[in-house]
N, C-alpha and C positions, 0 to 999 in steps of 0.2 A: 569832741566826734571828728571834728577839723581834722587834725591828724591823722587818723585812723582812713581816711580818705584821703588823704596823702601818699601815706603808705600805700593804699589800695592802686592809684595810678602809677607810681612807683613800679609795683610788682607786677603790674598788668604792659608797663610800656618794656621792661625789663624782658617779661617774658616774650613780648611781642620781637624783640631784639632777636635771641634767641631762637625762635624759631625759623626769624626768617635768614639768620645764619645756619640752620641744619637743612643739610639735604644736597647743600649747592653742588657737592662734586661731582653726582655723575652727570647735572646738567651742565656744566661747565665744563667738562670734559667733554662734553657731546658738541656744545659749542667750539670747541676748538678745533675738534675732530670736525667739524662742517668745513670751519675756514681752511684749515689745511687740506682737505676732499678737494675743496671748491677749489685750491689753483691748483691741486693733483690732478684736475680730470681736464685741465686745459694744460695741452703739453706745452713744454717751451717749442717754437718755434712755427706757432700754427698762426691763423691768418684771424684776426680780430675784426669786427666792421663796427666802424664808426661814424654816425650819422648827426644829422642835424637839420633841421625844419622838413616840410616848408613852413611848419605852424612854429608852437614855440613846443618842441622835441627833440631832445640830445640824448644819445644812449653810448655805451659801449659794451659792445655782447659778444660772445662765443660764436665759432663758428653754427653752433646749436642755436641760436639766439638768444642763450642764456645769460644775463648782465652779466658784466666781471666786476667783480668785488674781490678776489686773490688771486695773484698770478705768481705762479714761479719766478726767479730772477731768469732774465737769457735772452734773446732777440724774438722779434715777433714780427709779422708785417702788421700792420691797417692799413684795409680800406677804408678810405674813408669817404662819404658820399654826404657832400653836402649841398642841399637842395635849394637854398635861397642865400641871394646876395643878402639880404637883412641881417644873416646869421655867418657866426665861423664855428670850428671844430680847433679848441684851442687847449691842447695836453703839455702841461708840466709837471716835473721832478724832478729826481735827484737825478742832473745829465740831459736831463730830454725839456725841448719846450718846442714843440712841434704847432703849427698853424695855418690852417686851410684859407685863412683871407676874409675876413669881411667885404663886403662891394663884390666878393666872388661868388662863383656855384660851380657845381660838378664834382667828380670824383679823380681822386688822388690815391697813389700808396705808396705807405711810408715804411722802411725798415725804422724800429725802434731796438732799443738795447735796452730793458729795466734791469736796473738794480733794487738792489733792498731799501725798502723806504715807502714813503707815501704820496702817491700820486692824485692829480686833481685834471678834471677836464671843466668845460665851458665854454657857452659862447657869450665873447668878450661884451656885447654891447647888452646882455641879457643875462650878466653873471648871477644876480641872485637869486635868479628862477630855474636857469637853464645851467644845471652841473652834476658834477658825479665825481665819485672818489673811489678809488681801490686801493689796496698793500700789494705791494710786492716781498716776498720773501726768499730765503735762502740762496 
């Protein structure tokens, strides 16, 4: 009887694994298409909005207010709004290391050329909770 239970458990487990792998093609294609579309909807040369503070908030958004998750490679303008001297907006990635500076606040404009790869932004004093990432391709 115990042997039959083991066989039944194995059959059910294999069936679940098989079902999990089925039908993923359309969803996966949709996700990839969405990421590509997101990058394509922010034209190269656009102005991006970088913001940090005054509370524990940090963001990088498009001109339309959408979070930046993917970009096409190329040159962009970043309008940086550092609203607190307790924070900074620090952007790093391939060929990029820009920082608004801790103990400073105010607005600045950066011209940044993004290459293929992963980029990260954070508030250095609060990096564990104030951060974000995006991908650049093409």
